[in-house]
TORDORO-808055 format. One record per residue (C-alpha): residue number from 1; residue in three letters; x, y, z negated. Coordinates in nm, 4 decimals, padded with zeros to 6 digits. Each point is the difference from the previous one (the first is absolute). Example, Ala and Ser with C-alpha at 12.3 -4.5 7.8 and 13.67 -1.06 7.14 Angstrom:
BEGIN
(pt 1; ALA; (01.2300; -00.4500; -00.7800))
(pt 2; SER; (00.1370; 00.3440; 00.0660))
//
This chain:
BEGIN
(pt 1; MET; (-34.4278; -00.1098; -03.6172))
(pt 2; ALA; (00.3014; 00.1460; 00.2280))
(pt 3; ALA; (00.3545; 00.1111; -00.1748))
(pt 4; LYS; (-00.0111; 00.4166; -00.0600))
(pt 5; ARG; (00.2189; 00.1308; 00.2878))
(pt 6; ARG; (00.3506; 00.1584; -00.1896))
(pt 7; LYS; (00.1594; 00.3081; 00.0880))
(pt 8; LEU; (00.3011; -00.2006; -00.0910))
(pt 9; SER; (00.0233; -00.3762; 00.0937))
(pt 10; ASN; (00.3638; -00.0882; -00.0506))
(pt 11; PRO; (00.0423; -00.2143; -00.2831))
(pt 12; LEU; (00.3193; 00.1502; -00.1811))
(pt 13; ALA; (-00.2010; 00.3192; -00.0165))
(pt 14; LEU; (-00.2146; -00.2438; -00.2608))
(pt 15; ALA; (00.2803; -00.0895; -00.1721))
(pt 16; VAL; (00.1096; 00.3556; -00.0363))
(pt 17; LEU; (-00.2758; 00.1085; -00.1893))
(pt 18; VAL; (-00.0266; -00.2846; -00.2090))
(pt 19; THR; (00.3665; 00.0869; -00.1038))
(pt 20; LEU; (-00.0834; 00.3275; -00.0556))
(pt 21; CYS; (-00.2612; -00.1313; -00.2688))
(pt 22; GLN; (00.3070; -00.0689; -00.1702))
(pt 23; GLY; (00.1136; 00.4142; -00.0177))
(pt 24; PRO; (00.1650; 00.2361; 00.2332))
(pt 25; MET; (00.2860; -00.1004; 00.2093))
(pt 26; HIS; (00.1788; 00.1468; 00.2651))
(pt 27; PRO; (-00.0095; -00.2645; 00.3123))
(pt 28; TYR; (00.3493; -00.1106; -00.0324))
(pt 29; GLU; (-00.1147; -00.1069; -00.3490))
(pt 30; ILE; (-00.3549; -00.1477; 00.1294))
(pt 31; ALA; (00.2327; -00.2255; 00.2637))
(pt 32; GLN; (00.2607; -00.1103; -00.3084))
(pt 33; THR; (-00.3144; -00.0922; -00.1666))
(pt 34; LEU; (-00.1481; -00.2139; 00.2465))
(pt 35; ARG; (00.2950; -00.1888; 00.0580))
(pt 36; ARG; (00.0427; -00.0150; -00.3839))
(pt 37; GLN; (-00.3110; -00.1437; -00.0718))
(pt 38; GLY; (00.0360; -00.2659; 00.2995))
(pt 39; LYS; (-00.2922; 00.1757; 00.2523))
(pt 40; ASP; (00.2266; -00.0007; 00.2550))
(pt 41; THR; (-00.0599; -00.3905; 00.0757))
(pt 42; SER; (-00.3369; 00.0978; 00.0457))
(pt 43; THR; (-00.0416; 00.3278; 00.1388))
(pt 44; LYS; (00.2772; 00.1239; 00.2662))
(pt 45; ILE; (00.1707; 00.2868; -00.1128))
(pt 46; ASN; (00.1645; 00.2378; 00.2250))
(pt 47; TYR; (00.2157; 00.3104; -00.2314))
(pt 48; GLY; (-00.0813; 00.2277; 00.3405))
(pt 49; SER; (-00.3180; -00.0522; 00.0628))
(pt 50; LEU; (-00.1040; -00.0233; -00.4163))
(pt 51; TYR; (00.0609; 00.4055; 00.0095))
(pt 52; THR; (-00.2321; 00.0159; 00.3384))
(pt 53; VAL; (-00.2364; -00.2243; -00.2140))
(pt 54; VAL; (00.0357; 00.2697; -00.2581))
(pt 55; GLN; (-00.0443; 00.2676; 00.1781))
(pt 56; ASN; (-00.3646; -00.1072; 00.1521))
(pt 57; LEU; (-00.0995; -00.1103; -00.3597))
(pt 58; GLU; (00.0601; 00.3331; -00.0907))
(pt 59; LYS; (-00.1605; 00.1638; 00.2967))
(pt 60; TYR; (-00.3241; -00.1896; -00.0881))
(pt 61; GLY; (-00.0086; 00.1248; -00.3078))
(pt 62; PHE; (00.0998; -00.3476; -00.2366))
(pt 63; VAL; (00.2939; 00.1147; -00.1210))
(pt 64; GLU; (00.1574; 00.3013; -00.0757))
(pt 65; VAL; (00.3502; 00.1929; -00.0816))
(pt 66; ALA; (00.0242; -00.0508; -00.3565))
(pt 67; ASP; (00.3598; 00.1697; -00.0294))
(pt 68; ILE; (00.3233; 00.1135; 00.1726))
(pt 69; GLU; (00.3017; -00.1999; -00.1564))
(pt 70; ARG; (00.3163; 00.1865; 00.0135))
(pt 71; LYS; (00.3085; -00.1388; -00.1941))
(pt 72; GLY; (00.3553; 00.1735; 00.0909))
(pt 73; ASN; (00.0685; -00.0024; 00.3513))
(pt 74; ARG; (-00.2488; -00.2840; 00.1324))
(pt 75; PRO; (-00.2445; 00.0986; 00.2479))
(pt 76; GLU; (-00.3222; 00.1047; -00.1199))
(pt 77; ARG; (-00.2211; -00.3411; -00.0666))
(pt 78; THR; (-00.4342; 00.0561; -00.0047))
(pt 79; VAL; (-00.1449; -00.1814; -00.2128))
(pt 80; TYR; (-00.3121; -00.1217; 00.0847))
(pt 81; GLY; (-00.3199; -00.1015; -00.2003))
(pt 82; LEU; (-00.3350; -00.1602; 00.0103))
(pt 83; THR; (-00.2999; 00.1839; 00.0653))
(pt 84; GLY; (-00.3282; -00.0966; -00.1367))
(pt 85; ALA; (-00.1468; -00.0074; 00.3846))
(pt 86; GLY; (00.3497; -00.2462; 00.0155))
(pt 87; ARG; (-00.1468; -00.2631; -00.2542))
(pt 88; GLU; (-00.3401; 00.0111; 00.1301))
(pt 89; GLU; (00.1998; -00.1057; 00.3630))
(pt 90; MET; (00.2186; -00.2237; -00.1752))
(pt 91; THR; (-00.2733; -00.1687; -00.2289))
(pt 92; GLU; (-00.2630; -00.0531; 00.3057))
(pt 93; TRP; (00.3017; -00.1409; 00.2229))
(pt 94; LEU; (00.1036; -00.2218; -00.2065))
(pt 95; SER; (-00.3510; -00.1391; -00.1419))
(pt 96; GLU; (-00.1251; -00.0476; 00.3834))
(pt 97; LEU; (00.3159; -00.1619; 00.0593))
(pt 98; LEU; (-00.0281; -00.2353; -00.2422))
(pt 99; ALA; (-00.3823; -00.0654; 00.0749))
(pt 100; ARG; (-00.0037; -00.0171; 00.3717))
(pt 101; PRO; (00.1917; -00.2592; 00.1974))
(pt 102; VAL; (00.1206; 00.1229; 00.3469))
(pt 103; LYS; (00.1317; -00.0894; 00.3225))
(pt 104; GLU; (00.3839; -00.0398; -00.0251))
(pt 105; PHE; (00.2344; -00.0902; 00.2588))
(pt 106; PRO; (00.2863; -00.1928; -00.0818))
(pt 107; ILE; (00.3003; -00.1076; 00.2247))
(pt 108; PHE; (-00.0498; -00.3880; -00.0733))
(pt 109; GLU; (-00.3553; 00.0114; 00.0627))
(pt 110; THR; (00.1038; 00.1898; 00.3926))
(pt 111; ALA; (00.2497; -00.2269; 00.0459))
(pt 112; LEU; (-00.2527; -00.3107; -00.0822))
(pt 113; SER; (-00.2344; 00.1469; 00.2325))
(pt 114; LEU; (00.2397; 00.0004; 00.2763))
(pt 115; LEU; (00.1716; -00.3661; -00.0557))
(pt 116; GLY; (-00.1779; -00.1514; 00.2732))
(pt 117; ALA; (00.2807; 00.1328; 00.2279))
(pt 118; LEU; (00.3067; -00.2708; -00.1460))
(pt 119; HIS; (00.0197; -00.3029; 00.0320))
(pt 120; PRO; (-00.2145; -00.2330; -00.2957))
(pt 121; ASP; (00.3248; -00.1460; -00.1147))
(pt 122; GLU; (00.1679; 00.3332; 00.0234))
(pt 123; VAL; (-00.2204; 00.1237; -00.2523))
(pt 124; ALA; (-00.0058; -00.2779; -00.2491))
(pt 125; THR; (00.3800; 00.0727; -00.0190))
(pt 126; LEU; (-00.0062; 00.3426; -00.0550))
(pt 127; LEU; (-00.2753; -00.0411; -00.2766))
(pt 128; GLU; (00.2171; -00.2502; -00.1534))
(pt 129; GLU; (00.2488; 00.2856; -00.0075))
(pt 130; ARG; (-00.2459; 00.2089; -00.1324))
(pt 131; VAL; (-00.1353; -00.1939; -00.2973))
(pt 132; LYS; (00.4086; -00.0455; -00.1135))
(pt 133; ASN; (00.0435; 00.4034; 00.0049))
(pt 134; LEU; (-00.3776; -00.0173; -00.2387))
(pt 135; GLU; (00.1186; -00.2338; -00.2267))
(pt 136; VAL; (00.3239; 00.2289; -00.0216))
(pt 137; GLN; (-00.2017; 00.2932; -00.0452))
(pt 138; ALA; (-00.2260; -00.1624; -00.2291))
(pt 139; ALA; (00.2296; -00.1250; -00.2635))
(pt 140; GLY; (00.2396; 00.3502; 00.0095))
(pt 141; GLU; (-00.4176; 00.1658; -00.0953))
(pt 142; ARG; (-00.0516; -00.2964; -00.2527))
(pt 143; GLY; (00.3462; 00.0861; -00.1477))
(pt 144; ALA; (-00.0010; 00.3924; -00.0139))
(pt 145; LEU; (-00.3539; 00.0106; -00.1237))
(pt 146; GLU; (00.0823; -00.2726; -00.2898))
(pt 147; LYS; (00.2843; 00.2487; -00.0655))
(pt 148; LEU; (-00.1979; 00.2977; -00.0199))
(pt 149; TYR; (-00.2707; -00.1353; -00.1978))
(pt 150; GLU; (00.2492; 00.0497; -00.3121))
(pt 151; SER; (00.0480; 00.3451; 00.0291))
(pt 152; VAL; (-00.2966; 00.1572; 00.2172))
(pt 153; PRO; (-00.3890; -00.0301; -00.0760))
(pt 154; ARG; (-00.1684; -00.2169; 00.2383))
(pt 155; LEU; (-00.2212; 00.3019; 00.0836))
(pt 156; PHE; (00.3043; 00.1540; 00.1781))
(pt 157; LEU; (00.0881; -00.3186; 00.1732))
(pt 158; ILE; (-00.3750; -00.0664; 00.1635))
(pt 159; GLU; (00.0923; -00.0004; 00.3336))
(pt 160; VAL; (00.3222; -00.1840; -00.0181))
(pt 161; GLU; (-00.2088; -00.3211; -00.1035))
(pt 162; TYR; (-00.2560; 00.1038; 00.2692))
(pt 163; GLN; (00.3091; 00.0111; 00.2427))
(pt 164; LEU; (00.0781; -00.3504; -00.1198))
(pt 165; HIS; (-00.2992; -00.1354; 00.0308))
(pt 166; MET; (-00.0080; 00.0771; 00.3258))
(pt 167; ILE; (00.3157; -00.0963; 00.0924))
(pt 168; GLU; (-00.1227; -00.3677; -00.1543))
(pt 169; ALA; (-00.3323; -00.0241; 00.2092))
(pt 170; GLN; (00.1796; 00.0671; 00.3157))
(pt 171; THR; (00.2106; -00.2532; -00.0748))
(pt 172; GLU; (-00.2267; -00.2340; -00.0399))
(pt 173; TRP; (-00.2401; 00.0713; 00.2721))
(pt 174; VAL; (00.2948; 00.0073; 00.2303))
(pt 175; ARG; (00.1406; -00.3995; -00.1461))
(pt 176; GLY; (-00.4196; -00.0765; 00.0950))
(pt 177; PHE; (-00.0075; 00.1528; 00.3136))
(pt 178; LEU; (00.3490; -00.1766; 00.0945))
(pt 179; GLU; (-00.0973; -00.3519; -00.1191))
(pt 180; GLU; (-00.3309; 00.0192; 00.2645))
(pt 181; LEU; (00.3008; 00.0933; 00.3042))
(pt 182; ARG; (00.1926; -00.2789; -00.1084))
(pt 183; LYS; (-00.2751; -00.2255; -00.0381))
(pt 184; GLY; (-00.1493; 00.1280; 00.3453))
(pt 185; SER; (-00.3351; 00.0340; -00.2047))
(pt 186; MET; (-00.0511; 00.3698; 00.1198))
(pt 187; LEU; (-00.2719; 00.0783; 00.1740))
(pt 188; GLY; (00.1214; 00.0545; 00.3303))
(pt 189; VAL; (00.4226; -00.0432; 00.0187))
(pt 190; GLU; (00.0466; -00.2841; 00.2731))
(pt 191; GLY; (-00.2347; 00.2935; 00.2558))
(pt 192; TRP; (00.2511; 00.2623; -00.1704))
(pt 193; ARG; (00.2727; -00.2323; 00.0386))
(pt 194; HIS; (-00.0765; -00.1705; 00.3425))
(pt 195; PHE; (00.0152; 00.3763; 00.1318))
(pt 196; HIS; (00.3616; 00.0894; -00.1391))
(pt 197; GLU; (00.0887; -00.3390; 00.1317))
(pt 198; THR; (-00.1322; 00.0494; 00.3770))
(pt 199; GLY; (-00.1425; 00.3735; 00.0068))
(pt 200; GLU; (-00.3565; -00.1386; 00.0755))
(pt 201; PRO; (-00.2405; 00.1273; -00.2322))
(pt 202; PRO; (-00.2649; -00.2432; -00.1501))
(pt 203; PRO; (-00.3639; 00.0742; 00.0869))
(pt 204; GLU; (-00.0368; 00.0848; -00.3547))
(pt 205; PHE; (00.2761; 00.2908; 00.0711))
(pt 206; THR; (-00.1798; 00.1813; 00.2372))
//
């Protein structure tokens, strides 16, 4: 079954809907809550665009004005709450994302698809550098996660666990690919090398 075409597709909109499940908030409070709960590590949060997202959610009836806050000389703040339609949209959208894999386009995958433009020795050097960076990143994530386990329920750290496992899986794959490059056992590597050293594409490249 094809995925439902949604009126809003920005992941930040889903994050706003989920955040409002905790209670009515004004946009600035929504942004602060997302950051305090560490959701800015998995969702790109831009304060300026968040206002637009909230306005669009209101336009489609997913949120509604719950209150107008007035405190002293401060500007009025509009507080938004989740509507029944918003709760239904949130549930359907989140369920769909969890159940159905979709094709994503990570930038590293793009780079891998184009690496033939570089000499294999240069690629090996660059990937060696990437492995070192990934190892540092994984160590930092692992240390932070272990610290967070002391005070934060695991339910709220699942995305951090996933990020760590993805880093570790990528590191393992890059190491394996590097070994093939070093040993020359990768199918087609000699033709790739020949092309960069002579400028003549081998038959299998044409």
